MIDOSE-1310 file (N, C-alpha, C; in nm, 2 decimals, decimal comma, always signed):
residues 191
xxxx	-2,83/+0,39/-1,04/-2,89/+0,44/-1,16/-2,99/+0,33/-1,21; -3,11/+0,38/-1,24/-3,21/+0,29/-1,28/-3,24/+0,31/-1,43; -3,26/+0,20/-1,50/-3,29/+0,21/-1,64/-3,42/+0,13/-1,66; -3,50/+0,18/-1,75/-3,62/+0,11/-1,79/-3,75/+0,13/-1,71
xxxx	-3,76/+0,23/-1,63/-3,88/+0,26/-1,56/-3,95/+0,38/-1,63; -4,05/+0,34/-1,71/-4,11/+0,44/-1,80/-4,17/+0,56/-1,74; -4,23/+0,55/-1,62/-4,30/+0,67/-1,56/-4,20/+0,76/-1,49; -4,07/+0,73/-1,48/-3,98/+0,83/-1,42/-3,93/+0,92/-1,53
xxxx	-3,92/+1,05/-1,49/-3,86/+1,15/-1,58/-3,72/+1,13/-1,60; -3,66/+1,17/-1,71/-3,52/+1,16/-1,74/-3,45/+1,26/-1,64; -3,34/+1,22/-1,59/-3,26/+1,30/-1,50/-3,11/+1,28/-1,51; -3,04/+1,37/-1,47/-2,89/+1,36/-1,47/-2,84/+1,31/-1,34
xxxx	-2,74/+1,23/-1,34/-2,68/+1,19/-1,21/-2,59/+1,30/-1,17; -2,57/+1,32/-1,04/-2,48/+1,43/-1,00/-2,45/+1,42/-0,85; -2,36/+1,49/-0,81/-2,32/+1,50/-0,67/-2,31/+1,64/-0,63; -2,37/+1,68/-0,51/-2,35/+1,81/-0,46/-2,29/+1,80/-0,32
xxxx	-2,18/+1,86/-0,30/-2,11/+1,85/-0,17/-2,17/+1,96/-0,07; -2,22/+1,91/+0,04/-2,28/+2,00/+0,14/-2,19/+2,02/+0,26; -2,08/+1,95/+0,26/-1,99/+1,97/+0,38/-1,89/+2,08/+0,35; -1,84/+2,14/+0,45/-1,74/+2,24/+0,43/-1,61/+2,18/+0,37
xxxx	-1,53/+2,26/+0,29/-1,41/+2,20/+0,24/-1,31/+2,16/+0,35; -1,22/+2,07/+0,32/-1,12/+2,03/+0,42/-1,03/+2,15/+0,44; -1,00/+2,19/+0,56/-0,92/+2,31/+0,58/-0,78/+2,29/+0,52; -0,72/+2,39/+0,47/-0,59/+2,39/+0,41/-0,48/+2,34/+0,51
xxxx	-0,49/+2,39/+0,63/-0,39/+2,35/+0,73/-0,39/+2,20/+0,75; -0,50/+2,14/+0,75/-0,51/+1,99/+0,77/-0,45/+1,92/+0,65; -0,49/+1,97/+0,53/-0,43/+1,91/+0,41/-0,28/+1,93/+0,40; -0,23/+2,04/+0,44/-0,09/+2,07/+0,44/-0,02/+1,97/+0,53
xxxx	-0,08/+1,94/+0,65/-0,02/+1,84/+0,74/-0,02/+1,70/+0,68; -0,12/+1,67/+0,61/-0,13/+1,54/+0,54/-0,02/+1,53/+0,43; -0,01/+1,63/+0,35/+0,09/+1,64/+0,25/+0,23/+1,62/+0,31; +0,26/+1,69/+0,42/+0,39/+1,68/+0,48/+0,42/+1,54/+0,53
xxxx	+0,31/+1,48/+0,58/+0,32/+1,34/+0,63/+0,35/+1,24/+0,51; +0,28/+1,26/+0,40/+0,30/+1,18/+0,28/+0,44/+1,19/+0,23; +0,49/+1,32/+0,22/+0,63/+1,34/+0,18/+0,73/+1,28/+0,27; +0,71/+1,28/+0,40/+0,81/+1,22/+0,49/+0,80/+1,07/+0,47
xxxx	+0,69/+1,01/+0,46/+0,68/+0,86/+0,44/+0,75/+0,83/+0,31; +0,73/+0,90/+0,20/+0,79/+0,88/+0,07/+0,95/+0,89/+0,09; +0,99/+1,00/+0,15/+1,13/+1,02/+0,17/+1,20/+0,91/+0,25; +1,14/+0,87/+0,36/+1,21/+0,78/+0,45/+1,18/+0,63/+0,42
xxxx	+1,06/+0,60/+0,37/+1,03/+0,46/+0,35/+1,00/+0,43/+0,20; +1,01/+0,53/+0,11/+0,98/+0,51/-0,03/+0,84/+0,44/-0,05; +0,74/+0,49/+0,03/+0,62/+0,42/+0,03/+0,50/+0,52/+0,02; +0,39/+0,46/-0,03/+0,26/+0,52/-0,02/+0,21/+0,53/+0,12
xxxx	+0,11/+0,61/+0,15/+0,05/+0,61/+0,29/-0,09/+0,65/+0,28; -0,16/+0,62/+0,39/-0,31/+0,66/+0,39/-0,34/+0,73/+0,52; -0,44/+0,82/+0,51/-0,49/+0,89/+0,63/-0,65/+0,87/+0,62; -0,71/+0,83/+0,73/-0,85/+0,82/+0,74/-0,91/+0,96/+0,78
xxxx	-1,01/+1,00/+0,71/-1,07/+1,13/+0,73/-1,21/+1,12/+0,80; -1,22/+1,19/+0,91/-1,34/+1,19/+1,00/-1,40/+1,33/+1,00; -1,53/+1,33/+1,02/-1,60/+1,46/+1,03/-1,70/+1,46/+1,15; -1,70/+1,57/+1,23/-1,79/+1,58/+1,34/-1,90/+1,68/+1,29
xxxx	-2,03/+1,63/+1,28/-2,14/+1,72/+1,24/-2,17/+1,82/+1,35; -2,13/+1,78/+1,47/-2,16/+1,88/+1,59/-2,07/+2,00/+1,58; -1,94/+1,98/+1,56/-1,84/+2,09/+1,55/-1,81/+2,14/+1,41; -1,86/+2,06/+1,31/-1,83/+2,09/+1,17/-1,68/+2,09/+1,14
xxxx	-1,61/+2,00/+1,21/-1,46/+1,99/+1,19/-1,42/+1,86/+1,14; -1,31/+1,86/+1,07/-1,25/+1,73/+1,02/-1,14/+1,69/+1,11; -1,11/+1,56/+1,11/-1,00/+1,51/+1,19/-0,93/+1,40/+1,10; -0,80/+1,40/+1,09/-0,72/+1,30/+1,02/-0,66/+1,21/+1,12
xxxx	-0,68/+1,08/+1,09/-0,62/+0,97/+1,17/-0,54/+0,88/+1,09; -0,42/+0,85/+1,14/-0,33/+0,76/+1,06/-0,34/+0,63/+1,13; -0,40/+0,53/+1,06/-0,40/+0,39/+1,12/-0,27/+0,33/+1,11; -0,24/+0,22/+1,19/-0,12/+0,15/+1,17/-0,12/+0,09/+1,03
xxxx	+0,00/+0,10/+0,96/+0,00/+0,06/+0,82/+0,14/+0,01/+0,78; +0,14/-0,08/+0,69/+0,26/-0,13/+0,63/+0,26/-0,08/+0,48; +0,37/-0,01/+0,44/+0,37/+0,05/+0,31/+0,49/+0,01/+0,22; +0,47/+0,02/+0,09/+0,58/+0,01/+0,00/+0,55/+0,11/-0,11
xxxx	+0,63/+0,10/-0,22/+0,61/+0,21/-0,33/+0,48/+0,20/-0,41; +0,41/+0,09/-0,39/+0,28/+0,08/-0,47/+0,16/+0,04/-0,39; +0,17/+0,02/-0,26/+0,06/-0,02/-0,18/+0,07/+0,01/-0,04; -0,04/+0,01/+0,03/-0,04/+0,04/+0,17/-0,15/-0,05/+0,24
xxxx	-0,10/-0,13/+0,33/-0,19/-0,22/+0,40/-0,23/-0,16/+0,54; -0,35/-0,15/+0,57/-0,40/-0,09/+0,69/-0,53/-0,15/+0,73; -0,57/-0,13/+0,86/-0,70/-0,17/+0,91/-0,77/-0,05/+0,96; -0,90/-0,04/+0,93/-0,98/+0,07/+0,99/-1,03/+0,03/+1,13
xxxx	-0,99/+0,11/+1,22/-1,02/+0,08/+1,36/-1,16/+0,14/+1,39; -1,21/+0,12/+1,52/-1,34/+0,18/+1,56/-1,34/+0,33/+1,54; -1,45/+0,38/+1,49/-1,47/+0,52/+1,48/-1,48/+0,59/+1,61; -1,41/+0,69/+1,64/-1,42/+0,76/+1,77/-1,56/+0,82/+1,79
xxxx	-1,61/+0,82/+1,91/-1,74/+0,87/+1,94/-1,75/+1,01/+1,90; -1,87/+1,05/+1,84/-1,90/+1,18/+1,79/-1,84/+1,21/+1,65; -1,78/+1,12/+1,59/-1,72/+1,14/+1,46/-1,78/+1,04/+1,36; -1,77/+1,07/+1,23/-1,82/+0,98/+1,13/-1,70/+0,97/+1,03
xxxx	-1,67/+0,84/+0,99/-1,57/+0,82/+0,89/-1,62/+0,87/+0,76; -1,55/+0,96/+0,70/-1,59/+1,02/+0,57/-1,52/+0,96/+0,45; -1,40/+0,90/+0,47/-1,32/+0,84/+0,36/-1,18/+0,84/+0,39; -1,10/+0,85/+0,28/-0,95/+0,84/+0,29/-0,88/+0,95/+0,21
xxxx	-0,76/+0,97/+0,25/-0,66/+1,05/+0,16/-0,54/+0,96/+0,15; -0,49/+0,93/+0,03/-0,37/+0,85/+0,02/-0,28/+0,90/-0,09; -0,16/+0,86/-0,08/-0,06/+0,91/-0,17/-0,02/+0,81/-0,28; +0,03/+0,87/-0,39/+0,08/+0,78/-0,50/+0,23/+0,81/-0,52
xxxx	+0,31/+0,84/-0,42/+0,45/+0,86/-0,42/+0,48/+0,96/-0,54; +0,57/+0,92/-0,63/+0,61/+1,01/-0,74/+0,52/+1,00/-0,86; +0,42/+0,91/-0,86/+0,33/+0,90/-0,97/+0,21/+1,00/-0,96; +0,14/+1,01/-1,07/+0,03/+1,11/-1,07/-0,09/+1,06/-0,98
xxxx	-0,17/+1,15/-0,94/-0,29/+1,12/-0,86/-0,40/+1,07/-0,96; -0,45/+0,95/-0,93/-0,56/+0,89/-0,99/-0,61/+0,78/-0,91; -0,73/+0,73/-0,94/-0,78/+0,62/-0,86/-0,76/+0,49/-0,93; -0,66/+0,41/-0,89/-0,62/+0,29/-0,96/-0,72/+0,18/-0,94
xxxx	-0,70/+0,07/-1,00/-0,79/-0,05/-0,99/-0,79/-0,10/-0,84; -0,67/-0,10/-0,78/-0,66/-0,14/-0,64/-0,74/-0,04/-0,55; -0,73/+0,09/-0,58/-0,81/+0,19/-0,51/-0,96/+0,17/-0,53; -1,00/+0,13/-0,65/-1,14/+0,10/-0,67/-1,19/-0,01/-0,58
xxxx	-1,11/-0,12/-0,57/-1,14/-0,23/-0,48/-1,15/-0,19/-0,34; -1,04/-0,12/-0,29/-1,04/-0,07/-0,15/-1,15/+0,02/-0,12; -1,17/+0,12/-0,20/-1,27/+0,22/-0,18/-1,41/+0,18/-0,20; -1,43/+0,07/-0,27/-1,57/+0,01/-0,29/-1,62/-0,04/-0,16
xxxx	-1,52/-0,09/-0,07/-1,56/-0,14/+0,06/-1,58/-0,03/+0,16; -1,54/+0,10/+0,13/-1,56/+0,21/+0,22/-1,62/+0,33/+0,14; -1,75/+0,34/+0,15/-1,81/+0,45/+0,08/-1,77/+0,58/+0,14; -1,76/+0,68/+0,06/-1,73/+0,82/+0,11/-1,64/+0,89/+0,01
xxxx	-1,58/+0,99/+0,07/-1,49/+1,08/+0,00/-1,35/+1,02/-0,01; -1,29/+1,01/-0,13/-1,16/+0,95/-0,14/-1,07/+1,05/-0,22; -0,96/+1,08/-0,17/-0,86/+1,18/-0,23/-0,73/+1,11/-0,25; -0,67/+1,13/-0,37/-0,54/+1,08/-0,39/-0,45/+1,20/-0,42
xxxx	-0,33/+1,20/-0,36/-0,23/+1,30/-0,38/-0,11/+1,24/-0,45; -0,07/+1,29/-0,56/+0,04/+1,23/-0,63/+0,15/+1,33/-0,66; +0,26/+1,28/-0,72/+0,38/+1,36/-0,76/+0,44/+1,43/-0,63; +0,47/+1,35/-0,53/+0,52/+1,41/-0,40/+0,65/+1,47/-0,42
xxxx	+0,73/+1,44/-0,52/+0,86/+1,49/-0,54/+0,86/+1,61/-0,64; +0,74/+1,66/-0,67/+0,73/+1,77/-0,77/+0,61/+1,85/-0,75; +0,56/+1,91/-0,86/+0,43/+1,98/-0,84/+0,32/+1,88/-0,82; +0,25/+1,89/-0,71/+0,15/+1,80/-0,66/+0,03/+1,78/-0,76
xxxx	-0,03/+1,66/-0,77/-0,15/+1,64/-0,84/-0,25/+1,58/-0,74; -0,38/+1,61/-0,77/-0,49/+1,57/-0,68/-0,60/+1,51/-0,76; -0,66/+1,40/-0,71/-0,78/+1,34/-0,76/-0,88/+1,32/-0,65; -1,00/+1,37/-0,67/-1,10/+1,36/-0,56/-1,22/+1,29/-0,62
xxxx	-1,29/+1,21/-0,54/-1,41/+1,14/-0,58/-1,50/+1,10/-0,46; -1,62/+1,08/-0,49/-1,71/+1,03/-0,39/-1,75/+0,89/-0,44; -1,74/+0,79/-0,35/-1,78/+0,65/-0,39/-1,90/+0,61/-0,31; -2,00/+0,56/-0,38/-2,12/+0,51/-0,32/-2,16/+0,38/-0,40
xxxx	-2,18/+0,28/-0,32/-2,23/+0,15/-0,38/-2,14/+0,11/-0,50; -2,00/+0,12/-0,48/-1,90/+0,08/-0,58/-1,90/+0,17/-0,70; -1,97/+0,28/-0,70/-1,98/+0,38/-0,81/-1,90/+0,50/-0,77; -1,81/+0,55/-0,86/-1,73/+0,66/-0,83/-1,78/+0,78/-0,91
xxxx	-1,79/+0,89/-0,84/-1,83/+1,02/-0,90/-1,71/+1,12/-0,88; -1,65/+1,16/-0,99/-1,53/+1,25/-0,98/-1,58/+1,39/-0,92; -1,49/+1,45/-0,84/-1,52/+1,58/-0,78/-1,40/+1,67/-0,81; -1,43/+1,80/-0,82/-1,33/+1,90/-0,85/-1,26/+1,93/-0,72
xxxx	-1,13/+1,92/-0,71/-1,05/+1,94/-0,59/-1,08/+2,08/-0,53; -1,11/+2,18/-0,60/-1,14/+2,31/-0,55/-1,27/+2,31/-0,46; -1,36/+2,21/-0,49/-1,49/+2,20/-0,41/-1,47/+2,12/-0,28; -1,35/+2,05/-0,27/-1,33/+1,96/-0,16/-1,22/+2,01/-0,07
xxxx	-1,12/+2,08/-0,12/-0,99/+2,11/-0,05/-0,98/+2,27/-0,05; -0,99/+2,32/+0,07/-0,97/+2,47/+0,09/-0,82/+2,49/+0,05; -0,80/+2,60/-0,02/-0,66/+2,64/-0,05/-0,61/+2,58/-0,18; -0,69/+2,49/-0,24/-0,65/+2,43/-0,37/-0,65/+2,55/-0,48
xxxx	-0,56/+2,56/-0,57/-0,45/+2,47/-0,60/-0,31/+2,50/-0,54; -0,31/+2,59/-0,44/-0,19/+2,64/-0,38/-0,14/+2,55/-0,26; -0,19/+2,43/-0,25/-0,15/+2,34/-0,14/-0,01/+2,28/-0,17; +0,06/+2,24/-0,06/+0,19/+2,18/-0,07/+0,31/+2,27/-0,06
xxxx	+0,29/+2,39/-0,04/+0,40/+2,49/-0,04/+0,45/+2,51/+0,10; +0,37/+2,48/+0,20/+0,42/+2,50/+0,34/+0,52/+2,39/+0,37; +0,63/+2,43/+0,44/+0,74/+2,34/+0,46/+0,78/+2,32/+0,61; +0,71/+2,39/+0,70/+0,74/+2,38/+0,84/+0,62/+2,41/+0,92
xxxx	+0,63/+2,39/+1,05/+0,52/+2,42/+1,15/+0,42/+2,31/+1,16; +0,46/+2,18/+1,13/+0,36/+2,07/+1,14/+0,37/+2,01/+1,28; +0,25/+1,99/+1,33/+0,24/+1,94/+1,47/+0,21/+1,79/+1,48; +0,17/+1,72/+1,38/+0,12/+1,58/+1,38/+0,21/+1,48/+1,31
xxxx	+0,30/+1,53/+1,22/+0,37/+1,44/+1,13/+0,46/+1,34/+1,21; +0,53/+1,39/+1,31/+0,62/+1,29/+1,39/+0,53/+1,19/+1,46; +0,42/+1,23/+1,52/+0,33/+1,13/+1,58/+0,28/+1,03/+1,48; +0,23/+1,08/+1,37/+0,18/+0,99/+1,26/+0,28/+0,89/+1,21
xxxx	+0,40/+0,93/+1,20/+0,51/+0,84/+1,15/+0,53/+0,72/+1,23; +0,49/+0,72/+1,36/+0,50/+0,61/+1,45/+0,41/+0,49/+1,41; +0,31/+0,53/+1,33/+0,21/+0,43/+1,28/+0,25/+0,36/+1,15; +0,36/+0,40/+1,09/+0,40/+0,35/+0,96/+0,52/+0,27/+0,96
xxxx	+0,52/+0,15/+0,90/+0,63/+0,06/+0,89/+0,65/+0,02/+0,74; +0,77/+0,00/+0,70/+0,80/-0,05/+0,57/+0,75/-0,20/+0,56; +0,67/-0,22/+0,45/+0,62/-0,36/+0,43/+0,74/-0,45/+0,39; +0,75/-0,56/+0,46/+0,86/-0,65/+0,42/+0,85/-0,71/+0,28
xxxx	+0,96/-0,72/+0,22/+0,96/-0,78/+0,08/+0,94/-0,93/+0,10; +0,85/-0,99/+0,03/+0,82/-1,13/+0,04/+0,85/-1,19/-0,10; +0,93/-1,29/-0,11/+0,97/-1,35/-0,23/+0,92/-1,49/-0,23; +0,84/-1,53/-0,33/+0,79/-1,66/-0,34/+0,91/-1,75/-0,38
xxxx	+0,93/-1,86/-0,31/+1,04/-1,96/-0,34/+1,03/-2,01/-0,48; +0,92/-2,03/-0,53/+0,90/-2,08/-0,67/+0,95/-1,98/-0,77; +0,92/-1,85/-0,75/+0,97/-1,75/-0,83/+1,12/-1,73/-0,83; +1,18/-1,75/-0,71/+1,32/-1,74/-0,69/+1,39/-1,86/-0,77
xxxx	+1,33/-1,98/-0,76/+1,39/-2,09/-0,83/+1,39/-2,07/-0,98; +1,28/-2,01/-1,03/+1,28/-1,98/-1,18/+1,38/-1,88/-1,21; +1,40/-1,78/-1,13/+1,51/-1,68/-1,15/+1,65/-1,74/-1,15; +1,67/-1,83/-1,06/+1,80/-1,89/-1,05/+1,83/-1,98/-1,17
xxxx	+1,73/-2,05/-1,22/+1,74/-2,14/-1,33/+1,76/-2,06/-1,46; +1,70/-1,94/-1,47/+1,70/-1,86/-1,59/+1,84/-1,79/-1,61; +1,90/-1,75/-1,50/+2,03/-1,68/-1,51/+2,13/-1,73/-1,40; +2,17/-1,85/-1,41/+2,26/-1,90/-1,30/+2,39/-1,83/-1,29
xxx	+2,44/-1,77/-1,40/+2,57/-1,70/-1,40/+2,56/-1,57/-1,32; +2,44/-1,52/-1,31/+2,42/-1,39/-1,24/+2,43/-1,41/-1,09; +2,41/-1,53/-1,04/+2,41/-1,56/-0,90/+2,53/-1,64/-0,86
C-alpha cells in the first residue's frame, strides 16, 4: 500500500481469488488427518498445498514434522515439478481457527494461501487468508473451500491419512535445567 503519491487516484485494497476452490474431498482428507494427529499425538499438524496450473488440480503434501499441542516444526522440501506451492493448511487442535502471532511469522516467510482449521473435537472453525509481503488479507472460507460450511462430516473412505501419519512425530518435551532448578527450589516438598 502506498501513501502520499498525489497523482494516484484513491483506491481500495482487495483480493480476488481466480483459482478454483479446493475440492471438498481433499479438504475432508486433510480434516481426517488433523483429527487423527490430534487424537493420537495431541498435536497440531500442517499440510502443504500445491497447485498445477496445467491440470487445475490441488495436491496436499505432508512434510516430515514434529508436533505438540501448540506448534508444529516442519521443513518445506523441493516443490515437485509441474506444481506451485500455494500455501498451507494447519490445525489448531481444540482451539478456534485464527492466525496466531506464530502463524504470522511462519506465513510471512511463505507467501500464499493459508488456512487454519480449529475445534477438531467439535464443530469445526475455519480461517482463511492470503499473505503477500507480510500482509494478511482475510478470505471468506466459502470462496476458498468447496463444500464449506458442511466440511468435516465425512468419517470414512480416506486414502491418504495412514500414509500421511508416517510423516508426523510427537515433539519431544525439552526442559531447561535452569527452569527445573527454580521449580525444585520453589516447591521442594512436592518432589
